[in-house]
N, C-alpha and C positions, 0 to 999 in steps of 0.2 A: 979885791973889791969890788962891788954892785956902788952903782951911785942913781939914787932914783930922781928924776925931774918929774914935774906936774909945769902944765902952761894952760893956758886958754887962749882960742887961736876960733876965730870965726864962729862962736857962742858956743864951742862947746870946747870938753874939757879935756888932756890928753894926760898920761902917766907913761912916763919908758923906765928900762931900767936899763944900763948899762953896766958891760960886762968884757973883758977883754977887748975894749975897741968896739965890740959888738952891742950894738944899742936895739931893743926891740921894746915893741907898746907891754905894757903889765896887764895882765889879765886879769877882772874881777871874779873870773871862773874858779879858779879853784878855793879863793878865801868863800864863797858861795855854799862850795860845799860844805866848810864848819859852820860859817852862821849866815845864812842871808838875809841879808836889808834892802837890798837892790839891785838895780839891773847895770849899774856903773858908780864911777867914783866922782866926788866933789869936795872939796874943803873950803873956808874960809867962815863957816859957821860950823855948830854942832848936830847935824842931822844924819840922817840916814845915809846918806850917800859920802859925807867923812869919817861915818862908821867904818863903810865896807875898805875904802883906803886904807884906814888903821889899820885893818885886820890884814888885809892882803901885804903891808907892809911888812908888817911883823910875821907873818907868816911865809911869805918870801925869803926874807932875813935869816929867819932861824929852822924853817923848814919844820917846823912844830908846832902841828894845829890848835896842841892842848894851850902850848905856853901864848900862841894870840889868840885865845878866846877868853884865855886870864886878862889881859893885858891892855887888847885894844882900846878898850872906851877910856881909860887912862892915857892912850896916846893923842886919842881924839879929842879928851879937853883941855890935855896939857900942850899941846903942839899942831893938830889939824885944822883946827877951827879957826885958829890965827894966821894960817897961812893967808899969802894974798895972791895976783895972780900968776905965778912965778916961786917956785919953791924948789931945793936940792937935799937932799940929804944922803947919807951913804948909810950900808949894812950894819958899818964896823960902828955909827952914832945908834943905831939903831938899838942893838946886841950889848953896847956897853951900856945904854941906859935901862934893857932890861938887864942887866947881869947887877944888879942891885947897889948901882952905885948913885947913889942909894935909891931903893925903893920902885922896883917898876911895876911892883901889886901897888903902893901907897901913893904913889906919884909925885914924890920927893923930888926927885928931879928930873928936868928936861933934856932930850938931847941939843945942842949945842947944833942948830941950823940955821940956812940961809935962805932969808924971805925972800928976794928980790933974782933978776936974773934968768930968764926965761931959755931954752935950752934951743 
């Protein structure tokens, strides 16, 4: 299972992904090849940085560019724009949301996310 965490430190944002005990920074690069909104990630509002983050999370969790492109704006509007300074979400939460439990396409369900606690 992958665990994604976002936090702010020194006026910057950081997004990490942990899997099998290893933690690395999540790169916006792969998601920018699908749709290029910005040069980095943001959250807490509904702009370009949050859109890039939502796209990157779905792309990394699913590995499917088309699925990420079809659903990232909904994830941004329902979840990413409401995150505070620190957040955590897993790939399983993202995939469950996408798998129509119910409505990844329609936005009828949001993943259960932790809104606090920086890594």
